[in-house]
C-alpha atoms as a printed R data frame, in Angstrom:
    type eleno elety resid chain resno       x       y       z
1   ATOM     1    CA   MET     A     1   0.068  -0.468   0.096
2   ATOM     2    CA   GLY     A     2   2.360   2.441   0.661
3   ATOM     3    CA   VAL     A     3   2.393   6.159   1.101
4   ATOM     4    CA   PHE     A     4  -0.228   5.848  -1.802
5   ATOM     5    CA   VAL     A     5  -3.254   5.439   0.572
6   ATOM     6    CA   PHE     A     6  -2.834   8.654   2.302
7   ATOM     7    CA   LEU     A     7  -2.718  10.236  -1.481
8   ATOM     8    CA   PRO     A     8  -6.294  10.728  -1.585
9   ATOM     9    CA   LEU     A     9  -6.680  12.901   1.545
10  ATOM    10    CA   ILE     A    10  -4.548  15.991   0.310
11  ATOM    11    CA   LEU     A    11  -5.158  15.565  -3.616
12  ATOM    12    CA   PRO     A    12  -8.214  17.637  -3.396
13  ATOM    13    CA   LEU     A    13  -5.794  20.350  -3.152
14  ATOM    14    CA   THR     A    14  -5.109  20.394  -6.979
15  ATOM    15    CA   ALA     A    15  -8.597  21.172  -7.636
16  ATOM    16    CA   LEU     A    16  -8.215  24.566  -5.871
17  ATOM    17    CA   PRO     A    17  -6.650  26.709  -9.072
18  ATOM    18    CA   ILE     A    18  -9.473  25.714 -11.071
19  ATOM    19    CA   ALA     A    19 -12.089  26.162  -8.609
20  ATOM    20    CA   ARG     A    20 -11.063  29.748  -8.719
21  ATOM    21    CA   LEU     A    21 -10.268  30.312 -12.593
22  ATOM    22    CA   ALA     A    22 -13.792  28.430 -13.862
23  ATOM    23    CA   GLU     A    23 -15.787  31.380 -13.284
24  ATOM    24    CA   GLN     A    24 -13.905  33.949 -15.283
25  ATOM    25    CA   HIS     A    25 -12.868  30.907 -18.086
26  ATOM    26    CA   LEU     A    26 -15.703  28.438 -18.569
27  ATOM    27    CA   HIS     A    27 -18.994  28.424 -19.231
28  ATOM    28    CA   PRO     A    28 -21.107  27.795 -16.244
29  ATOM    29    CA   ARG     A    29 -22.630  24.833 -16.981
30  ATOM    30    CA   THR     A    30 -19.294  23.181 -17.722
31  ATOM    31    CA   THR     A    31 -18.186  24.980 -14.617
32  ATOM    32    CA   THR     A    32 -21.043  23.175 -12.471
33  ATOM    33    CA   ARG     A    33 -20.332  20.018 -14.214
34  ATOM    34    CA   LEU     A    34 -17.093  19.628 -14.256
35  ATOM    35    CA   LEU     A    35 -16.424  20.513 -10.348
36  ATOM    36    CA   SER     A    36 -19.461  18.192  -9.177
37  ATOM    37    CA   TRP     A    37 -17.574  15.321 -10.937
38  ATOM    38    CA   ILE     A    38 -14.290  16.329  -9.330
39  ATOM    39    CA   SER     A    39 -15.392  16.845  -6.154
40  ATOM    40    CA   GLY     A    40 -17.961  13.593  -5.986
41  ATOM    41    CA   VAL     A    41 -14.474  11.569  -7.446
42  ATOM    42    CA   LEU     A    42 -12.213  13.269  -4.795
43  ATOM    43    CA   ALA     A    43 -14.657  13.186  -1.985
44  ATOM    44    CA   LEU     A    44 -15.326   9.035  -2.736
45  ATOM    45    CA   CYS     A    45 -11.388   8.390  -2.572
46  ATOM    46    CA   SER     A    46 -11.002  10.145   0.946
47  ATOM    47    CA   THR     A    47 -13.798   8.305   2.304
48  ATOM    48    CA   LEU     A    48 -12.375   5.023   0.851
49  ATOM    49    CA   CYS     A    49  -8.519   5.970   2.100
50  ATOM    50    CA   LEU     A    50  -9.507   6.448   5.804
51  ATOM    51    CA   GLY     A    51 -11.820   2.747   5.508
52  ATOM    52    CA   LEU     A    52  -8.341   1.337   4.455
53  ATOM    53    CA   LEU     A    53  -6.676   2.639   7.012
54  ATOM    54    CA   GLY     A    54  -8.986   2.197   9.470
55  ATOM    55    CA   VAL     A    55  -9.220  -1.564   8.355
56  ATOM    56    CA   VAL     A    56  -5.159  -1.797   8.400
57  ATOM    57    CA   GLY     A    57  -4.595  -0.381  11.776
58  ATOM    58    CA   THR     A    58  -7.674  -1.590  13.830
59  ATOM    59    CA   ALA     A    59  -6.858  -5.378  12.497
60  ATOM    60    CA   GLN     A    60  -3.332  -4.912  14.989
61  ATOM    61    CA   ILE     A    61  -5.525  -4.264  18.077
62  ATOM    62    CA   PRO     A    62  -6.317  -6.747  20.435
63  ATOM    63    CA   GLY     A    63 -10.075  -7.615  20.586
64  ATOM    64    CA   ASN     A    64 -11.099  -6.750  17.218
65  ATOM    65    CA   PRO     A    65 -13.754  -8.560  15.838
66  ATOM    66    CA   LEU     A    66 -11.549  -9.342  12.188
67  ATOM    67    CA   PRO     A    67  -9.817 -12.460  11.646
68  ATOM    68    CA   ASP     A    68  -6.922 -13.234  13.635
69  ATOM    69    CA   ALA     A    69  -4.645 -13.458  10.075
70  ATOM    70    CA   TRP     A    70  -5.281  -9.764   9.435
71  ATOM    71    CA   ALA     A    71  -3.031  -9.240  12.348
72  ATOM    72    CA   ASP     A    72  -0.577 -11.782  11.490
73  ATOM    73    CA   PRO     A    73   3.606 -10.359  11.855
74  ATOM    74    CA   GLU     A    74   3.337 -10.953   7.783
75  ATOM    75    CA   VAL     A    75   0.721  -8.020   7.372
76  ATOM    76    CA   ARG     A    76   2.359  -6.079   9.791
77  ATOM    77    CA   ALA     A    77   5.427  -6.248   8.106
78  ATOM    78    CA   ALA     A    78   3.398  -5.862   4.246
79  ATOM    79    CA   VAL     A    79   1.658  -2.690   6.364
80  ATOM    80    CA   PRO     A    80   3.979  -1.119   8.679
81  ATOM    81    CA   TRP     A    81   1.382   1.552  10.790
82  ATOM    82    CA   ASP     A    82   0.666   1.142  14.141
83  ATOM    83    CA   GLU     A    83  -2.930   1.373  15.694
84  ATOM    84    CA   ALA     A    84  -2.706   4.791  16.098
85  ATOM    85    CA   VAL     A    85  -3.499   5.464  12.708
86  ATOM    86    CA   GLY     A    86  -6.072   2.969  12.240
87  ATOM    87    CA   THR     A    87  -7.442   4.380  15.488
88  ATOM    88    CA   GLY     A    88  -6.938   7.838  14.624
89  ATOM    89    CA   SER     A    89  -8.643   6.881  10.941
90  ATOM    90    CA   ILE     A    90 -11.739   5.253  12.408
91  ATOM    91    CA   VAL     A    91 -12.003   8.449  14.417
92  ATOM    92    CA   ALA     A    92 -12.152  10.408  11.355
93  ATOM    93    CA   LEU     A    93 -14.164   8.315   9.546
94  ATOM    94    CA   ALA     A    94 -16.892   8.527  12.170
95  ATOM    95    CA   VAL     A    95 -16.866  12.377  11.902
96  ATOM    96    CA   VAL     A    96 -17.189  11.502   8.326
97  ATOM    97    CA   VAL     A    97 -19.894   9.979   8.249
98  ATOM    98    CA   VAL     A    98 -21.756  11.866  10.544
99  ATOM    99    CA   THR     A    99 -21.095  15.065   8.646
100 ATOM   100    CA   ALA     A   100 -22.180  13.632   5.814
101 ATOM   101    CA   ALA     A   101 -25.613  11.996   7.141
102 ATOM   102    CA   VAL     A   102 -26.424  15.876   8.726
103 ATOM   103    CA   THR     A   103 -25.657  17.266   5.158
104 ATOM   104    CA   LEU     A   104 -28.244  14.621   3.312
105 ATOM   105    CA   GLY     A   105 -30.282  15.117   6.348
106 ATOM   106    CA   ARG     A   106 -30.949  18.134   5.970
107 ATOM   107    CA   HIS     A   107 -31.162  18.041   2.280
108 ATOM   108    CA   LEU     A   108 -34.137  15.369   2.506
109 ATOM   109    CA   ARG     A   109 -36.004  17.409   5.392
110 ATOM   110    CA   GLY     A   110 -35.743  20.600   3.013
111 ATOM   111    CA   ARG     A   111 -37.630  18.367   0.472
112 ATOM   112    CA   LEU     A   112 -40.005  16.986   2.625
113 ATOM   113    CA   ARG     A   113 -40.907  20.446   4.062
114 ATOM   114    CA   ALA     A   114 -41.070  21.772   0.553
115 ATOM   115    CA   ARG     A   115 -43.716  19.424  -0.030
116 ATOM   116    CA   TRP     A   116 -45.929  19.904   3.071
117 ATOM   117    CA   ALA     A   117 -45.519  24.122   2.371
118 ATOM   118    CA   LEU     A   118 -46.861  23.072  -1.343
119 ATOM   119    CA   ALA     A   119 -49.469  20.314  -0.257
120 ATOM   120    CA   PRO     A   120 -52.550  23.253   0.805
121 ATOM   121    CA   LEU     A   121 -51.528  24.878  -3.087
122 ATOM   122    CA   GLY     A   122 -55.532  24.556  -3.700
123 ATOM   123    CA   SER     A   123 -56.797  26.611  -1.034
124 ATOM   124    CA   SER     A   124 -53.982  29.026  -0.019
125 ATOM   125    CA   ALA     A   125 -52.701  29.946  -3.833
126 ATOM   126    CA   SER     A   126 -53.439  32.880  -5.285
127 ATOM   127    CA   GLY     A   127 -52.728  31.104  -8.832
128 ATOM   128    CA   PHE     A   128 -51.416  27.924 -10.055
129 ATOM   129    CA   ASP     A   129 -50.809  26.950 -13.476
130 ATOM   130    CA   SER     A   130 -50.467  23.369 -13.763
131 ATOM   131    CA   GLY     A   131 -48.959  23.682 -17.302
132 ATOM   132    CA   SER     A   132 -46.231  25.883 -16.871
133 ATOM   133    CA   GLY     A   133 -45.822  24.280 -13.134
134 ATOM   134    CA   VAL     A   134 -45.528  27.989 -11.482
135 ATOM   135    CA   ALA     A   135 -47.613  28.606  -8.398
136 ATOM   136    CA   VAL     A   136 -48.071  32.338  -6.348
137 ATOM   137    CA   LEU     A   137 -48.779  32.227  -3.020
138 ATOM   138    CA   ASP     A   138 -50.256  35.096  -1.319
139 ATOM   139    CA   ASP     A   139 -47.300  35.970   0.985
140 ATOM   140    CA   GLU     A   140 -46.064  39.213   2.324
141 ATOM   141    CA   ALA     A   141 -42.811  37.520   2.274
142 ATOM   142    CA   PRO     A   142 -40.571  37.907  -1.078
143 ATOM   143    CA   TYR     A   143 -39.470  34.968  -2.406
144 ATOM   144    CA   ALA     A   144 -39.170  32.907  -5.178
145 ATOM   145    CA   TYR     A   145 -37.949  29.027  -5.396
146 ATOM   146    CA   ALA     A   146 -37.884  26.109  -7.540
147 ATOM   147    CA   VAL     A   147 -38.507  22.644  -6.078
148 ATOM   148    CA   PRO     A   148 -37.295  19.914  -7.852
149 ATOM   149    CA   GLY     A   149 -39.374  16.808  -7.967
150 ATOM   150    CA   ARG     A   150 -41.251  14.322 -10.513
151 ATOM   151    CA   ARG     A   151 -43.211  17.119 -11.468
152 ATOM   152    CA   GLY     A   152 -40.499  20.226 -10.597
153 ATOM   153    CA   ARG     A   153 -42.331  23.504  -9.447
154 ATOM   154    CA   ILE     A   154 -41.574  27.233  -9.428
155 ATOM   155    CA   VAL     A   155 -42.812  28.928  -6.337
156 ATOM   156    CA   VAL     A   156 -43.394  32.788  -5.635
157 ATOM   157    CA   SER     A   157 -44.996  34.862  -3.235
158 ATOM   158    CA   THR     A   158 -47.320  37.724  -4.270
159 ATOM   159    CA   ALA     A   159 -44.834  40.032  -2.369
160 ATOM   160    CA   MET     A   160 -41.871  39.283  -5.328
161 ATOM   161    CA   LEU     A   161 -44.299  39.641  -7.949
162 ATOM   162    CA   ALA     A   162 -44.713  43.251  -6.756
163 ATOM   163    CA   HIS     A   163 -41.401  44.151  -7.214
164 ATOM   164    CA   LEU     A   164 -41.189  43.123 -11.167
165 ATOM   165    CA   ASP     A   165 -42.553  44.217 -13.801
166 ATOM   166    CA   GLU     A   166 -44.218  41.759 -16.620
167 ATOM   167    CA   ASP     A   167 -40.839  41.251 -18.065
168 ATOM   168    CA   GLU     A   168 -38.926  40.777 -14.906
169 ATOM   169    CA   GLN     A   169 -41.435  38.037 -14.023
170 ATOM   170    CA   ARG     A   170 -40.536  36.264 -16.826
171 ATOM   171    CA   ALA     A   171 -36.883  36.195 -16.538
172 ATOM   172    CA   LEU     A   172 -37.623  35.115 -13.427
173 ATOM   173    CA   TYR     A   173 -39.552  32.128 -14.353
174 ATOM   174    CA   ALA     A   174 -37.190  31.414 -16.915
175 ATOM   175    CA   HIS     A   175 -34.324  31.224 -14.019
176 ATOM   176    CA   GLU     A   176 -36.160  28.986 -11.704
177 ATOM   177    CA   ARG     A   177 -37.322  26.972 -14.729
178 ATOM   178    CA   ALA     A   178 -33.625  26.558 -15.453
179 ATOM   179    CA   HIS     A   179 -32.997  25.264 -12.151
180 ATOM   180    CA   LEU     A   180 -35.417  22.093 -12.788
181 ATOM   181    CA   THR     A   181 -34.260  21.332 -16.589
182 ATOM   182    CA   GLY     A   182 -30.578  21.535 -15.453
183 ATOM   183    CA   ARG     A   183 -31.208  19.470 -12.052
184 ATOM   184    CA   HIS     A   184 -29.015  21.868 -10.225
185 ATOM   185    CA   HIS     A   185 -30.055  20.114  -7.061
186 ATOM   186    CA   ARG     A   186 -28.455  17.315  -7.922
187 ATOM   187    CA   HIS     A   187 -24.955  18.840  -8.460
188 ATOM   188    CA   LEU     A   188 -25.479  20.843  -5.190
189 ATOM   189    CA   LEU     A   189 -25.939  17.745  -3.208
190 ATOM   190    CA   VAL     A   190 -22.871  16.165  -4.401
191 ATOM   191    CA   VAL     A   191 -20.739  19.066  -4.000
192 ATOM   192    CA   ARG     A   192 -21.840  19.546  -0.328
193 ATOM   193    CA   LEU     A   193 -21.489  15.983   0.351
194 ATOM   194    CA   ALA     A   194 -18.152  16.076  -0.884
195 ATOM   195    CA   ALA     A   195 -17.131  19.590   1.155
196 ATOM   196    CA   ALA     A   196 -18.889  17.903   4.416
197 ATOM   197    CA   VAL     A   197 -16.362  14.238   3.476
198 ATOM   198    CA   ASN     A   198 -13.174  16.541   2.795
199 ATOM   199    CA   PRO     A   199 -13.230  20.554   3.977
200 ATOM   200    CA   PHE     A   200 -10.495  20.753   1.054
201 ATOM   201    CA   LEU     A   201 -13.792  20.522  -1.102
202 ATOM   202    CA   ALA     A   202 -15.089  23.596   0.347
203 ATOM   203    CA   PRO     A   203 -14.093  25.933  -2.231
204 ATOM   204    CA   LEU     A   204 -15.465  23.550  -5.352
205 ATOM   205    CA   ARG     A   205 -18.891  23.575  -3.276
206 ATOM   206    CA   ASP     A   206 -18.754  27.207  -3.235
207 ATOM   207    CA   ALA     A   207 -17.734  28.024  -6.701
208 ATOM   208    CA   VAL     A   208 -20.619  25.349  -8.231
209 ATOM   209    CA   VAL     A   209 -23.241  27.051  -5.663
210 ATOM   210    CA   PHE     A   210 -22.119  30.296  -7.821
211 ATOM   211    CA   ALA     A   211 -22.012  28.676 -11.106
212 ATOM   212    CA   ALA     A   212 -25.451  27.128 -10.906
213 ATOM   213    CA   GLU     A   213 -26.715  30.404 -10.208
214 ATOM   214    CA   ARG     A   214 -24.539  31.815 -13.353
215 ATOM   215    CA   TRP     A   215 -26.132  28.763 -15.245
216 ATOM   216    CA   ALA     A   216 -29.637  29.664 -14.851
217 ATOM   217    CA   ASP     A   217 -28.749  33.228 -15.359
218 ATOM   218    CA   GLU     A   218 -27.718  32.827 -18.994
219 ATOM   219    CA   GLU     A   219 -30.494  30.065 -19.608
220 ATOM   220    CA   ALA     A   220 -32.968  32.487 -18.827
221 ATOM   221    CA   ALA     A   221 -31.311  35.512 -20.712
222 ATOM   222    CA   GLU     A   222 -31.331  33.115 -23.621
223 ATOM   223    CA   ALA     A   223 -35.047  32.261 -23.288
224 ATOM   224    CA   VAL     A   224 -35.824  36.159 -22.760
225 ATOM   225    CA   GLY     A   225 -33.428  37.163 -25.664
226 ATOM   226    CA   ASP     A   226 -32.451  40.036 -23.286
227 ATOM   227    CA   ARG     A   227 -29.376  39.923 -20.948
228 ATOM   228    CA   ARG     A   228 -29.846  43.796 -19.475
229 ATOM   229    CA   LEU     A   229 -33.460  42.439 -18.493
230 ATOM   230    CA   VAL     A   230 -32.358  39.493 -16.642
231 ATOM   231    CA   ALA     A   231 -29.570  41.598 -14.951
232 ATOM   232    CA   ARG     A   232 -32.481  44.007 -13.950
233 ATOM   233    CA   ALA     A   233 -34.609  40.992 -12.555
234 ATOM   234    CA   VAL     A   234 -31.599  39.724 -10.713
235 ATOM   235    CA   GLY     A   235 -31.020  43.132  -8.948
236 ATOM   236    CA   ARG     A   236 -34.751  44.028  -8.486
237 ATOM   237    CA   ALA     A   237 -35.520  40.466  -6.784
238 ATOM   238    CA   SER     A   238 -32.263  40.657  -4.413
239 ATOM   239    CA   LEU     A   239 -33.890  44.326  -3.536
240 ATOM   240    CA   ALA     A   240 -36.433  43.026  -2.378
241 ATOM   241    CA   LEU     A   241 -35.598  40.199  -0.215
242 ATOM   242    CA   PRO     A   242 -34.863  41.321   3.473
243 ATOM   243    CA   ARG     A   243 -31.805  41.830   5.186
244 ATOM   244    CA   PRO     A   244 -30.438  38.992   6.201
245 ATOM   245    CA   PRO     A   245 -32.639  37.139   3.775
246 ATOM   246    CA   ALA     A   246 -35.309  34.621   5.251
247 ATOM   247    CA   THR     A   247 -34.170  30.697   5.357
248 ATOM   248    CA   THR     A   248 -37.353  29.296   4.325
249 ATOM   249    CA   ALA     A   249 -38.046  25.268   3.726
250 ATOM   250    CA   LEU     A   250 -37.184  25.987   0.022
251 ATOM   251    CA   ALA     A   251 -34.444  28.097   0.282
252 ATOM   252    CA   GLN     A   252 -31.839  25.238  -0.366
253 ATOM   253    CA   PHE     A   253 -32.413  25.118  -4.136
254 ATOM   254    CA   ALA     A   254 -31.817  28.102  -5.205
255 ATOM   255    CA   ALA     A   255 -29.191  30.049  -3.108
256 ATOM   256    CA   PRO     A   256 -29.377  33.861  -4.662
257 ATOM   257    CA   GLY     A   257 -25.380  33.950  -4.872
258 ATOM   258    CA   PRO     A   258 -23.032  36.610  -5.363
259 ATOM   259    CA   VAL     A   259 -25.585  39.200  -6.976
260 ATOM   260    CA   PRO     A   260 -23.256  42.165  -8.033
261 ATOM   261    CA   ARG     A   261 -20.908  39.880  -9.803
262 ATOM   262    CA   ARG     A   262 -23.898  37.921 -11.055
263 ATOM   263    CA   VAL     A   263 -25.170  41.242 -12.356
264 ATOM   264    CA   ALA     A   264 -21.759  42.004 -13.940
265 ATOM   265    CA   ALA     A   265 -21.483  39.045 -16.092
266 ATOM   266    CA   LEU     A   266 -25.058  39.472 -17.417
267 ATOM   267    CA   LEU     A   267 -24.083  43.116 -18.552
268 ATOM   268    CA   ALA     A   268 -20.922  41.727 -20.087
269 ATOM   269    CA   PRO     A   269 -21.314  39.611 -23.578
270 ATOM   270    CA   GLY     A   270 -22.204  35.965 -22.793
271 ATOM   271    CA   PRO     A   271 -19.714  33.461 -22.021
272 ATOM   272    CA   ALA     A   272 -17.999  30.914 -25.067
273 ATOM   273    CA   VAL     A   273 -19.665  27.546 -24.771
274 ATOM   274    CA   ARG     A   274 -15.866  25.688 -24.537
275 ATOM   275    CA   HIS     A   275 -15.476  22.080 -22.486
276 ATOM   276    CA   TRP     A   276 -12.317  23.312 -21.849
277 ATOM   277    CA   PRO     A   277  -9.976  26.268 -21.612
278 ATOM   278    CA   PRO     A   278  -6.843  26.313 -24.041
279 ATOM   279    CA   ALA     A   279  -4.322  24.247 -22.527
280 ATOM   280    CA   ALA     A   280  -1.356  26.908 -22.644
281 ATOM   281    CA   SER     A   281  -3.813  29.539 -20.421
282 ATOM   282    CA   PRO     A   282  -3.790  29.647 -16.559
283 ATOM   283    CA   ALA     A   283  -7.408  28.351 -16.467
284 ATOM   284    CA   GLY     A   284  -6.271  24.962 -18.926
285 ATOM   285    CA   LEU     A   285  -3.144  24.361 -16.602
286 ATOM   286    CA   ALA     A   286  -5.255  24.443 -13.760
287 ATOM   287    CA   ALA     A   287  -7.786  22.251 -15.139
288 ATOM   288    CA   LEU     A   288  -5.116  19.780 -16.422
289 ATOM   289    CA   VAL     A   289  -3.697  19.997 -12.799
290 ATOM   290    CA   ALA     A   290  -7.518  19.149 -11.278
291 ATOM   291    CA   ALA     A   291  -7.862  16.279 -13.548
292 ATOM   292    CA   ALA     A   292  -4.581  14.800 -12.833
293 ATOM   293    CA   GLY     A   293  -5.282  15.255  -9.181
294 ATOM   294    CA   THR     A   294  -8.322  13.367  -9.722
295 ATOM   295    CA   THR     A   295  -6.724  10.660 -11.697
296 ATOM   296    CA   VAL     A   296  -3.934  10.233  -9.207
297 ATOM   297    CA   SER     A   297  -6.479   9.967  -6.200
298 ATOM   298    CA   ALA     A   298  -8.557   6.980  -7.980
299 ATOM   299    CA   MET     A   299  -5.492   5.184  -8.879
300 ATOM   300    CA   SER     A   300  -4.343   5.450  -5.515
301 ATOM   301    CA   CYS     A   301  -7.201   4.158  -3.884
302 ATOM   302    CA   LEU     A   302  -7.409   1.539  -6.754
303 ATOM   303    CA   ASN     A   303  -3.852   0.389  -6.033
304 ATOM   304    CA   ALA     A   304  -4.443   0.303  -1.948
305 ATOM   305    CA   SER     A   305  -7.343  -1.642  -2.034
306 ATOM   306    CA   ALA     A   306  -6.048  -3.875  -4.615
307 ATOM   307    CA   ALA     A   307  -2.970  -4.092  -2.524
308 ATOM   308    CA   LEU     A   308  -4.986  -4.512   0.992
309 ATOM   309    CA   LEU     A   309  -7.169  -6.899  -0.372
310 ATOM   310    CA   LEU     A   310  -4.074  -9.492  -1.783
311 ATOM   311    CA   ILE     A   311  -2.384  -8.984   1.564
312 ATOM   312    CA   LEU     A   312  -5.520  -9.798   3.458
313 ATOM   313    CA   HIS     A   313  -6.510 -12.818   1.098
314 ATOM   314    CA   THR     A   314  -3.279 -14.218   1.700
315 ATOM   315    CA   ALA     A   315  -2.809 -14.234   5.187
316 ATOM   316    CA   THR     A   316  -6.309 -15.676   5.274
317 ATOM   317    CA   ALA     A   317  -5.782 -18.690   3.073
318 ATOM   318    CA   SER     A   318  -2.194 -19.641   5.055
319 ATOM   319    CA   HIS     A   319  -4.011 -19.505   8.758
320 ATOM   320    CA   GLY     A   320  -7.569 -19.671   8.563
321 ATOM   321    CA   ILE     A   321 -10.159 -17.294   9.851
322 ATOM   322    CA   GLY     A   322 -11.520 -16.550  13.235
323 ATOM   323    CA   PRO     A   323 -12.691 -14.374  15.754
324 ATOM   324    CA   GLY     A   324 -10.539 -11.884  16.392
């Protein structure tokens, strides 16, 4: 196994440059998808690394439930780490599992609360168009959210609509509809779980949250055919929100993001649709470093897993299996 088993814990650092540069050099759709995949793979490798280290370390602790052969001197010689490494890895893995469970629990609770909020639409909604999936709630609090599901819906309050003219309302609907068609909630869940698994991935999470909003902005601008209109709608909708913004059951599905940066991007020419930046550019080099780090992380996990399985299989076959 060697030191390769430790690499997945620190290789997420190789993705930090592209997390900072993607906004300026990649289309937000590409940024969202690329960083989501990188985050998911690196987080999975980090978790597997902790699991391998936990097995190696705890196999040598007296009284463990693992087979006696796993603590054989030959195994210790092939995997020269003491119990402290295994114990520390088990503690770290427990923290990772709990943190990820809390993050997933918040996501599921949010979706459940969203269903509860939409359940009485027939009596509380001042308008619901089943064809477009837009529900207008009679509420003095300004908000607008996309609620994913088998039948995704856009929920907007009368207070929010009061701050927008008819054209701006079209831009708002187009933006929220883009969240649904692009299934942005899946990308956001992946990066949030990844950041819970490995804190080094938190910058990628923040980059994807912003990129998802920018993706929806660009889709809305294409749908309405006016970038300045979408910029105006984003700005006016932001001004309508309370300070600090109220947190509701639906807020997790469409965080507003840094509004000044979104408006500035919409007032500029549209981003070029490219799947990969030029190789000689800073963004291209950063993307290559991130791709290399992700590949090395995956290969390190596969190498460590295969080595551990081979060592333990050999020890078990030679000495038999018994309780620890």
